[in-house]
C-alpha positions as CSV (number, residue, x, y, z in Angstrom):
1,M,-137.1,-49.9,-156.0
2,I,-134.7,-52.8,-156.1
3,E,-134.3,-54.4,-159.5
4,I,-132.6,-57.8,-159.8
5,K,-131.6,-58.9,-163.3
6,N,-130.4,-62.5,-164.2
7,L,-128.8,-63.0,-160.8
8,T,-126.6,-66.1,-160.3
9,K,-124.4,-67.2,-157.4
10,R,-122.5,-70.4,-157.2
11,F,-120.5,-72.0,-154.3
12,G,-118.2,-74.5,-156.0
13,T,-120.4,-77.0,-157.9
14,I,-123.6,-75.8,-156.2
15,T,-125.8,-73.1,-157.8
16,A,-127.5,-71.4,-154.9
17,V,-129.2,-68.7,-157.0
18,N,-129.9,-69.4,-160.7
19,N,-130.7,-66.6,-163.1
20,V,-133.2,-64.8,-160.9
21,S,-134.9,-61.6,-162.1
22,L,-137.5,-59.7,-160.0
23,R,-138.5,-56.2,-158.9
24,I,-139.2,-55.1,-155.3
25,E,-141.3,-52.0,-155.4
26,D,-141.1,-49.2,-152.8
27,S,-143.4,-49.2,-149.7
28,Q,-144.7,-52.7,-150.0
29,V,-144.1,-55.9,-148.0
30,F,-142.3,-58.3,-150.2
31,G,-142.4,-62.0,-149.1
32,L,-139.7,-64.4,-150.4
33,V,-140.9,-67.9,-149.9
34,G,-139.1,-71.3,-150.3
35,T,-137.9,-74.3,-148.3
36,N,-134.4,-74.5,-146.7
37,G,-131.9,-74.5,-149.5
38,A,-134.1,-72.7,-152.0
39,G,-131.7,-69.7,-152.2
40,K,-133.5,-67.2,-150.0
41,S,-130.6,-66.4,-147.7
42,T,-128.1,-66.2,-150.5
43,L,-130.4,-63.8,-152.4
44,L,-130.8,-61.5,-149.4
45,R,-127.1,-61.5,-148.8
46,M,-126.5,-60.4,-152.3
47,I,-129.2,-57.7,-152.2
48,S,-127.6,-56.4,-149.0
49,G,-124.1,-56.3,-150.5
50,I,-122.6,-59.0,-148.3
51,L,-122.1,-61.4,-151.2
52,R,-121.0,-60.5,-154.7
53,Q,-123.0,-62.1,-157.5
54,D,-121.2,-64.3,-160.1
55,S,-123.3,-62.8,-162.9
56,G,-126.3,-60.5,-163.3
57,G,-127.0,-57.2,-161.5
58,I,-128.7,-55.7,-158.4
59,E,-129.7,-52.0,-158.5
60,L,-131.4,-49.8,-155.9
61,S,-133.0,-46.7,-157.5
62,G,-130.8,-47.3,-160.6
63,Q,-127.5,-47.5,-158.6
64,P,-125.5,-50.8,-158.3
65,V,-125.6,-52.2,-154.7
66,Y,-122.3,-54.1,-154.3
67,N,-119.4,-52.1,-152.9
68,N,-121.5,-48.9,-153.0
69,P,-121.6,-47.3,-149.4
70,A,-124.1,-44.6,-150.3
71,V,-126.6,-47.2,-151.5
72,L,-125.9,-49.7,-148.7
73,Q,-127.0,-47.1,-146.1
74,N,-130.5,-47.7,-147.5
75,L,-130.3,-51.4,-146.7
76,F,-130.3,-53.3,-143.4
77,F,-130.0,-57.1,-143.3
78,I,-131.2,-59.2,-140.4
79,P,-130.0,-62.8,-140.8
80,D,-131.8,-65.8,-139.3
81,D,-129.1,-65.9,-136.7
82,P,-128.5,-62.1,-136.0
83,W,-124.9,-60.9,-135.6
84,F,-123.8,-59.1,-132.5
85,F,-120.5,-58.2,-130.9
86,R,-119.0,-60.9,-128.8
87,N,-119.9,-60.1,-125.2
88,G,-121.6,-57.0,-126.5
89,S,-124.7,-55.2,-125.2
90,A,-127.6,-53.5,-126.9
91,L,-125.9,-50.1,-126.0
92,E,-122.7,-51.2,-127.8
93,M,-124.6,-52.3,-130.9
94,F,-126.4,-48.9,-130.9
95,N,-123.0,-47.1,-130.8
96,F,-121.9,-49.2,-133.7
97,Y,-124.9,-48.8,-135.9
98,R,-125.2,-45.1,-135.5
99,T,-121.7,-44.7,-137.1
100,V,-122.8,-46.9,-140.0
101,Y,-126.3,-45.3,-140.5
102,P,-126.1,-41.5,-140.2
103,D,-129.9,-41.3,-139.7
104,F,-130.1,-43.8,-136.9
105,D,-132.9,-42.7,-134.5
106,T,-131.3,-42.7,-131.1
107,V,-134.3,-41.4,-129.2
108,R,-136.7,-44.0,-130.8
109,F,-134.2,-46.8,-130.1
110,D,-134.0,-46.0,-126.4
111,R,-137.8,-45.9,-126.3
112,L,-138.3,-49.2,-128.1
113,L,-135.8,-51.0,-125.9
114,K,-137.9,-50.0,-122.9
115,D,-141.2,-50.9,-124.7
116,F,-139.7,-54.4,-125.5
117,S,-138.2,-54.7,-122.0
118,L,-134.7,-55.2,-123.3
119,D,-131.9,-54.1,-120.9
120,P,-129.4,-52.0,-122.9
121,K,-126.5,-52.9,-120.7
122,R,-127.1,-56.7,-120.4
123,R,-124.9,-58.9,-122.5
124,I,-126.7,-60.0,-125.6
125,Q,-125.3,-63.5,-125.3
126,N,-127.6,-63.9,-122.3
127,Y,-130.7,-62.9,-124.3
128,S,-133.1,-65.6,-125.4
129,R,-133.4,-66.3,-129.2
130,G,-136.6,-64.3,-129.4
131,M,-135.0,-61.3,-127.6
132,K,-132.1,-61.4,-130.0
133,K,-134.5,-61.3,-132.9
134,Q,-136.3,-58.3,-131.3
135,L,-133.1,-56.4,-130.8
136,A,-132.0,-57.0,-134.4
137,L,-135.4,-55.8,-135.7
138,L,-135.2,-52.7,-133.5
139,C,-131.7,-51.9,-134.8
140,G,-133.0,-52.3,-138.3
141,L,-136.0,-50.1,-137.8
142,C,-134.1,-47.4,-136.0
143,S,-131.4,-47.3,-138.7
144,N,-134.0,-45.6,-140.9
145,A,-132.8,-47.7,-143.9
146,Q,-135.5,-47.8,-146.6
147,F,-135.2,-51.5,-147.2
148,L,-135.2,-54.0,-144.2
149,L,-134.1,-57.4,-145.4
150,C,-135.3,-60.1,-143.0
151,D,-134.4,-63.7,-143.0
152,E,-137.0,-65.8,-141.1
153,T,-138.0,-62.7,-139.2
154,F,-140.8,-64.2,-137.1
155,D,-139.1,-67.5,-136.3
156,G,-138.5,-67.4,-132.5
157,L,-141.1,-64.6,-131.8
158,D,-144.2,-65.4,-129.8
159,P,-147.6,-64.3,-131.3
160,V,-147.7,-61.1,-129.2
161,M,-144.3,-60.0,-130.4
162,R,-145.1,-60.9,-134.0
163,Q,-148.1,-58.6,-133.9
164,A,-146.0,-55.9,-132.3
165,V,-143.4,-56.1,-135.1
166,K,-146.0,-56.1,-137.8
167,S,-147.5,-52.9,-136.3
168,L,-144.0,-51.3,-136.3
169,F,-143.6,-52.3,-139.9
170,A,-147.0,-50.8,-140.8
171,N,-146.1,-47.5,-139.0
172,D,-142.8,-47.1,-140.7
173,M,-144.2,-47.9,-144.1
174,S,-146.8,-45.1,-143.6
175,E,-144.4,-42.7,-141.9
176,R,-141.2,-43.0,-144.0
177,G,-141.8,-45.5,-146.8
178,L,-140.1,-48.5,-145.3
179,T,-140.0,-51.6,-147.6
180,P,-139.7,-54.9,-145.6
181,V,-138.4,-57.9,-147.6
182,I,-139.2,-61.0,-145.6
183,A,-137.9,-64.4,-146.4
184,S,-139.7,-67.4,-144.9
185,H,-140.2,-71.1,-145.5
186,N,-143.7,-70.8,-144.3
187,L,-146.4,-69.3,-146.5
188,R,-148.8,-69.0,-143.5
189,E,-146.5,-66.6,-141.7
190,L,-146.6,-64.2,-144.6
191,E,-150.3,-64.4,-145.5
192,D,-151.6,-61.5,-143.4
193,I,-148.7,-59.1,-144.0
194,C,-147.3,-59.3,-147.6
195,D,-148.4,-57.3,-150.6
196,H,-146.3,-59.3,-153.1
197,V,-144.7,-62.8,-152.9
198,G,-141.9,-64.4,-154.8
199,L,-141.5,-68.2,-154.7
200,L,-138.0,-69.7,-154.9
201,H,-137.2,-73.3,-155.5
202,A,-133.8,-74.9,-156.1
203,G,-132.3,-71.5,-156.6
204,G,-134.8,-70.4,-159.3
205,L,-137.8,-68.1,-159.2
206,L,-141.0,-70.0,-159.9
207,L,-143.2,-66.9,-159.8
208,S,-143.5,-63.4,-158.4
209,R,-147.0,-62.1,-158.0
210,D,-149.1,-59.3,-156.4
211,L,-151.3,-61.0,-153.8
212,A,-154.3,-58.7,-154.3
213,S,-154.5,-59.5,-158.0
214,M,-153.9,-63.2,-157.4
215,K,-156.7,-63.3,-154.9
216,L,-159.1,-61.4,-157.1
217,G,-158.4,-63.7,-160.0
218,L,-158.9,-67.0,-158.2
219,Q,-162.0,-68.3,-156.4
220,K,-162.8,-71.3,-154.2
221,V,-166.3,-72.7,-154.8
222,Q,-168.1,-75.3,-152.8
223,C,-171.4,-76.6,-154.1
224,V,-173.9,-79.5,-154.4
225,F,-175.7,-79.7,-157.7
226,E,-179.3,-80.8,-158.2
227,D,-178.1,-83.4,-160.7
228,E,-175.2,-84.4,-162.9
229,A,-176.7,-82.4,-165.9
230,D,-176.4,-79.2,-163.8
231,A,-172.8,-80.2,-162.8
232,E,-171.8,-80.7,-166.5
233,K,-173.4,-77.4,-167.5
234,A,-171.5,-75.4,-164.8
235,L,-168.2,-77.1,-165.3
236,A,-168.3,-76.6,-169.1
237,G,-168.3,-72.8,-168.7
238,L,-165.5,-72.5,-166.1
239,E,-161.7,-72.2,-166.2
240,L,-161.3,-75.0,-163.7
241,L,-158.0,-75.5,-162.0
242,E,-159.1,-78.1,-159.5
243,N,-162.3,-80.0,-158.7
244,K,-162.4,-82.3,-155.7
245,V,-165.5,-84.4,-155.3
246,R,-166.6,-86.0,-152.0
247,G,-170.0,-87.6,-152.4
248,R,-172.1,-84.9,-154.1
249,L,-170.0,-82.0,-152.7
250,H,-167.7,-80.3,-155.3
251,T,-164.8,-78.1,-154.0
252,M,-163.4,-76.2,-156.9
253,T,-160.6,-73.7,-157.6
254,V,-161.8,-71.5,-160.4
255,R,-160.1,-68.7,-162.3
256,G,-162.2,-65.5,-162.6
257,S,-163.6,-62.7,-160.4
258,A,-166.1,-63.4,-157.6
259,G,-168.8,-61.5,-159.6
260,E,-168.2,-63.6,-162.7
261,I,-168.4,-66.9,-160.8
262,Q,-171.4,-65.8,-158.8
263,S,-173.2,-64.8,-162.0
264,R,-172.3,-68.1,-163.6
265,F,-173.8,-70.1,-160.8
266,D,-177.0,-67.9,-160.6
267,N,-178.1,-69.8,-163.7
268,I,-177.3,-73.2,-162.3
269,D,-179.6,-75.2,-160.0
270,T,-177.7,-76.0,-156.9
271,V,-178.7,-77.5,-153.5
272,F,-175.8,-75.6,-151.9
273,F,-173.4,-73.0,-153.2
274,E,-170.7,-70.9,-151.4
275,L,-167.8,-68.8,-152.4
276,L,-164.8,-69.1,-150.0
277,P,-161.6,-67.2,-149.6
278,L,-158.5,-69.0,-150.7
279,T,-155.4,-69.2,-148.4
280,L,-152.1,-68.0,-149.8
281,E,-151.0,-71.6,-149.8
282,E,-153.9,-72.7,-152.0
283,I,-153.3,-69.8,-154.4
284,F,-149.7,-70.8,-154.9
285,I,-150.5,-74.4,-155.3
286,S,-153.0,-73.5,-158.0
287,E,-150.7,-71.1,-159.8
288,T,-147.6,-73.3,-159.8
289,E,-149.5,-76.4,-161.0
290,V,-150.5,-74.4,-164.0
291,I,-146.8,-73.9,-164.9
292,G,-146.0,-77.5,-164.3
293,Y,-144.8,-77.6,-160.6
294,D,-146.4,-79.4,-157.7
295,I,-145.3,-77.2,-154.8
296,K,-147.2,-79.4,-152.3
297,N,-144.1,-81.6,-152.5
298,F,-141.7,-78.9,-151.2
299,I,-143.6,-76.1,-149.4
300,L,-143.4,-76.5,-145.6
301,N,-146.3,-75.7,-143.4
């Protein structure tokens, strides 16, 4: 587990990360969401030990991360623009990483290079952006580090490669307890892969929630009532976060379990009633509006 306590990092007069505290549990996919400039990359660089925090602390399994080689072997950071040797090849990067990570899986790395059609002797500077991302991900996976810190991981990958990477993540989570931490400005990229999501804005953490519990506790309802008396009766008994009305159609976001909401509407006369799944974006909009933020103004789609 990675535990972050009251973490702050400043660059001159700019506070990039401001008093952030969160936990990243083992063997889950943790999504870190926020627009450009929210502090995602700076936070990942501090978790990986590249940057030293100005205040606060970062611990992995109870041990401090910064300047601790034994702990850093359990962390692999993949920046948005992956770093490689100048004029280097995949083979040269392999030779480098296996000296840094003692458990580097050489056999698997060779196999995955072939699976992804990456020439081990070709200069990486001649790779496409997507190929560079693929190579960085393969190095991270084969390092056998427990925590894979990914900054905009899927940016530059086509849909087929995205699915292939997600499958590799799922396999390593099952086989060896991999914990991917994925930073993105796009909630929709993370919707089908993350177990837990933290939302950063202006260097601060707005919320950090388990997705399963969030989805269980919020419902989207579409219905047409028989008359206004039925509408008033239904709305009076709901913890209503949003109610959009177009003609007679009500589209509501309601707090409660699906069973509770269904039971409530069983006693209401409706012409039409339907429970719909909420998107991750809709969940976050609802949750952050409750604490006084309108994230529609700064989440990018």
